[in-house]
N, C-alpha and C positions, 0 to 999 in steps of 0.2 A: 504494500500500500504506500502511495506517495502522499506525503503530508505537505501542504503548501505552507508558505512563510507564516501567514497569520495563525493557522492551526498549529504549526510547529512552535511558535512563540507561546501559545496558550498551553500546550503540553509541557513545555519547559517551565513555564510559570507554575503550573500545578505541581510539578516535581519539586521545585525549589521551595514552594510554600509548605510542602510536606517535610522538608529536611533542612532548609536554610541554605546559605546564611541570610540574615536579615537584609543586608545591604543589597545583595543580588536580587532578592525577592522584590524589594521596593523598586529597584531599577527596572526590572522586567514588568512590574505592574504599571509603572508610569508609562513605559514605552507602549504597552498594550492598550492603555487608555487613549493614546493619541494626544495627550495633553503636554504642552510645554510646561516647564517649571513656573513660568509667569502665569499661565492659565490656571495651573493647579493652585498657586498661591492666591489668585483672585477668587477662585471658587471656595477656598477655605475661608477667606475674609467674608464672603457672602454668608457663611454659616457662623460668623462671629469668632472665627479662630484665626489668630495672627501667628504666622510662622514665616521666618525670612526665607527668601530664595536660597541664600547661602546655606542655611541649615538643611533645607531639603536636599541640596546638592551634596553636602557633606554626608548626610545619612545614606544616600544611594551609592556613594563611592567608598563607604566604610571608614571615613576619616573621623566621624563622631557618630553617636547614636542617641536616640531619645532616652533619657534616664530620669530627669526631674518630673514631678507631677504634671506641670503645665505642658511639657513636651509629650508626655504619654497621652494627655488629653488631646493634643494636636494630632498625634498619630491615629487616634480613634477616628478623628474627623477625616484624615487622609484615607483610611480604609473605606469610609462611606463614600467619599468622592470617587475613589477608584473602583467602586462596585465590588469590593471584597467583603467576605464575611467578617463579622466582629472578631477581633483579636487574631485575624489571619496573619498579620505582620507582628503584632506585639508578642505573640507566643514564641517567636523566633529570637527574641532578645536575650532570653536567659537571665542570669543574675547580673547585678551591677558589676562594672569592671573593677578589678582590684585597684585600690588607691593606697597612698602612703608610701612607706619606706620600701616595701617589696617591689612596687612598681618602679620606684626610683633606682633600685639595684639592677633592674633588667629593663632599661628603657626601650630596647628594640624587640622585646618579646611580643609574640602574637597575642592579640586579644582573643578571648574565648570565641567570639563570633567569627573571628578570622581563622582560628585553628580547628574548630570542631563544628560539624553539623549538629544541631540541637544541643547547644551548650546547657540548656535548662536541665537536660537529663544528667549531665555531669554534676551540676550543682545539687540536684536531688540525691544522687548516689552518695556524694560526699556528706550531705546532711544526715542521711541514714546511717552513715558510718560514724557519726558524731564529730565530724570535723568540717572544715570549710576550705574555700579556694586558697586561703593563705598557706595551707599545708603543702601545696604543690611547689612552693617557692622556698621552703626551708632548707632544701638541698639543691645545689647546682650540679648538673650533670657535666662532668669533664670528659668522660669517654663513654660511648655506648656502642656495644657490638651485639647484633641480633642474628641468630641462626635459626631459620624456620625450616620445617620439614613438611613437604606436601606428599600425601599418600597416593596410592593407585586409584583411589576413589575421587581424586581431584580435590580433596579437602585437606586443610592444614591440620596436621597431627599435633604439632607443638611448636613453640617458639622459645628458644633459650636466650637469656639475656646475661651479658656481663656488663656491669655498670660501675664506673668510677665516679664517685660523688664527693663534693666538698660541702661542708656544713656552712650555711649562711648565718646560722645562729646555733646556740646549744640545742641539740636535737637527739632524739632517741629512736626515730622511726622514719622510714621512707614511704611516701604515699604516691601511688601510681594510678593511671587510668587506662582502660581498655575499652574499645568500641568495635562492634562488628555490624555490618549490614546483612550478614548471611543468616542471622537468626540463631539463637542458642537452643539446642535440644537439651543440654545438660548444663548445670552451673559451671562456671570457669573454675579450673583447678590450678593451684600454684604449688609446685613441688620442686624437689632437688635444690633447696635453698642452701646457700653458703654465705656466711657472714651475717645472716639474719634468719628470722623465722616468721611464718605467716601470722598476722594479727587478724583484724577485722576485714571482711570482704562484703561489699554491698553492691546491688545492681539497680538499674532503672530499666525494666524490661521494655517499656514503650519506646525507648530511644536506643536500646542496644548497649548502654553504658554499664561498665562494671568498674568500681574503684576498689583498691586494696591497699593495705598497709603492711610493710615488712618491718618487724621490730629488730633493731640493730643489736648485734651481740654485745657491742660496747657503745654506750652513748658518746656522741661526738661533741667537742667544744667548737665554737665558731672558728672556721678556717681549717679544721682537720679534714683529712681525706680517708676514704675507705673504699673497698671493692666489694660489690654484691654480685652474687650469681643466683639465678632462679629460672624456672621454666613454667611457661603458661601452657596449659593443655585445655582444649575446648572441643566440643562436639557441636558442629553447626548444622542447620537445616538445609542450607544451600551450599553450592560450590564456592570455594574461596578463589579470588582472582588477584589478590595483591597483599603486600606487607608494607606498612608505612610507619613513619616516625616523624614527630614534630621536633625539629631542632631549635633549641633556644640559645641565646647568647651565652658564651662561656664554654660551649661544647668544642673540644679541640680535636677529638679523634672519634670517627663514626663509621660504622659499616653495617650493611644488611647483606646476609647470605641466605639464599633460598635453595634448598636441596630437594630435587624431585625424584620420585620413584623411577628407577630406570625402565620399568615396564610401561610407563605412561608419561611420556615427555610432552611438554607444551609445544605448540606450533611456533610461538615466539615469546621472548621475554624482553622487557624494556624497563627503563627507569624514567622518572619524571621528578621535577621540583617545582613547587608552587610557593609563592610568597604567602598566599592565603587560600582558603577554599573558594573565594570569589573568582580566582583565576580559573576560567572554565576550560581552557584548551592549552595546558602546559606542553612544552616541547617534549617529544618522546625520543629517547636515545636507546637504540638496540643494545642488548647485553648478550654476551657470548655464553653459551651453555657448554661447558667443557666435558672432558672424560669423566669427571666426578659428578656430572649431572647437576652442577651447582652454578647459579648465577650470583654475581656479587656487585654491590654498590659500595664504594669506598671513598671517603672524603676526609681531608685534614683541614681543620679550621673551616668547617662548613658554614655557608651563609644561613642565617635563620630562615625557617620555612618548613614546608611539608615535603619530605622525601618519600618516594614510593618505588618499590619494585613490583611490577605488574606482569601478568602473563595472560595469554589467550590459548585456548585449547584447539581452536580450528580457524 
């Protein structure tokens, strides 16, 4: 079936409204309405809502987002003018952005709405674990090495992590997040821990998020380093097609290796890098699958953003 441009834009808008990010959903909704920012601003004023053209532009390009009560009220009016359901856009905002000294320590870090689809699920999973977004910044990742194994059923069997971390403050645990679009059949398992042991683990089933904490064998004082090893094992409902990681400032040494069952090799494997999830068409670079049936992405002093090794079966 051939989908024309208008129908294609509507399909894409529906997809982004379901998963985010907020900025891209707003941009597509404005484009689909046929309204310029000037006309949108005028229609909002007719409803008694004042919002600057600059603010609207910043929202759709991800430079800022509505957070204050008056901005959220304006966003509700935007949804009405654009013919969207109530909270269609506001539901993609997730929790307020981190502020204060943790944000100052990592000025180039991705905001949640840039790094994750449905960041509201991440916030809920952390809350269910009894912690907050602040916990994600108490340790700085200096080195991250991921080795994933894909089975003959095309599904990922496990992902082993070797992580070198530096304490940004006195800390006794490492908090991590996992998300899958493939749907979980069984709860995520974390095994083979070295330098730590599993603490609490909570999920947000509606958005595919799982957050976990690893209790350090020895509490760290600010500035101290340690090495952690652990393995994530999951059973997903659908076929896996990628392994990704969000690189933050401070990461010096990074790699992803994906090992495939020799009886069932993919047709192609490639890597991508995006500054945020709003980048819809990142450049694809083919990866070589050698005699060990393993593809790898390796970076030293990587630029911040989302790195992915992906594959196709046909």
